[in-house]
Every structure is written in structure tokens, then in C-alpha cells.
C-alpha positions in Angstrom: 26.2 5.1 60.4 26.8 4.1 64.3 27.7 7.3 65.5 25.2 9.0 63.7 22.8 6.4 65.4 24.4 7.2 68.7 24.1 10.9 68.1 20.3 10.8 67.5 19.7 8.4 70.5 21.7 11.2 72.6 19.0 13.8 70.7 22.5 15.8 69.3 21.0 15.1 65.4 17.6 15.6 65.2 15.7 15.5 61.9 14.0 18.7 60.5 10.2 17.9 59.8 8.2 20.4 57.9 5.1 18.6 57.1 3.1 15.8 59.0 0.2 14.0 57.2 -2.2 11.2 57.8 -1.9 7.9 56.8 -4.3 7.9 54.2 -3.4 7.6 50.4 -4.9 11.0 49.5 -2.7 12.6 52.1 0.4 10.9 51.2 -0.4 11.7 47.6 -0.7 15.3 48.4 2.6 15.1 50.4 4.5 13.9 47.5 3.3 16.3 45.4 4.1 18.9 47.5 7.6 17.6 47.5 7.6 16.9 43.9 6.5 20.9 43.5 8.5 22.6 45.5 6.1 24.3 47.7 7.8 25.3 50.5 8.8 21.8 51.9 12.3 21.7 53.6 13.3 18.7 55.5 11.0 15.6 55.9 7.4 14.9 55.3 6.2 12.3 58.2 3.5 10.1 57.4 1.8 9.9 60.9 0.6 6.5 61.4 -0.9 6.6 65.0 -2.1 10.4 66.4 -1.6 9.1 70.1 1.6 7.7 69.8 3.1 10.8 68.1 1.4 13.1 70.9 3.0 10.6 73.3 -0.2 9.4 74.9 
């Protein structure tokens, strides 16, 4: 696990995020339903809590 964290810090391993959703209950539920239904989601679904922080602002 330590090696995996080191690689992630170095940018050698990057998780594939295929979808992002807002942090509302409705958006999170829709993301979960998409995962359960298998509708084209490969990788991770990330919940964005602060859009400015995610954009690097």
C-alpha cells in the first residue's frame, strides 16, 4: 500500500474518473443508479464537494 501511495504521489498511477457528480443527494443517487445499472461508467464516479477547489482555483 505504501508503494501504491508513493506511485500515486509521483503521478505514476492515476485513477480513471469517468464521471463526476455534484454533492447533492439527488446527484449522488443518480450516480449510484448509473453504477448499479452498468450504464457506461468505467472507473470511478467522484463526488465534487467544492467545484472551485476541483478546478484549482
